[in-house]
C-alpha positions, 0 to 999 in steps of 0.5 A: 009359200016358201021362206024368202032366202037370204044368203049367208056370206063370210065377214071378209071386212077385216081382212085386207090383201097384202100388196103382193097379192094384188097382181094375182087379184087382177090376173084372177079377175081376167080369168073370171072374165074369160071363164064367163066368156067362154061358157056364153060363147059355148052356150051360143051367145055373140057380141052384139051392141046391146044385151039381148037374152032372146038373141043371145047377144052382149057387148061384153064378149070382148077381151078383159082389156077391152072391158068397160072399167065398171065391168073390170071392177065387178070381176075384181071385186069377185077376185078379191074377195075370193082371195080374201075369203082364202085367207079368212079361212086360214090359208096361205097364198104364196108364189112357187118360184119357177112359176 
């Protein structure tokens, strides 16, 4: 019997996102959803009334704007934690003018 795996994560509780990164966090959340959706569609999943692994259906194959708020929150948390991790590792995030 193998040992129970316990994920190790970086403590990000002391890292707050600067206000200027809030828009980036939302765009990153949208991209997280779109990436997930593209991968599902490529794997043969389709939109359906409820999730069914057997039928490869999920009601979440919709544009980000049409997601239920709790699903958007899931994507936002992923995005914000990614940005916070980048900052915790000592990197700076800045927008290059013209981008």
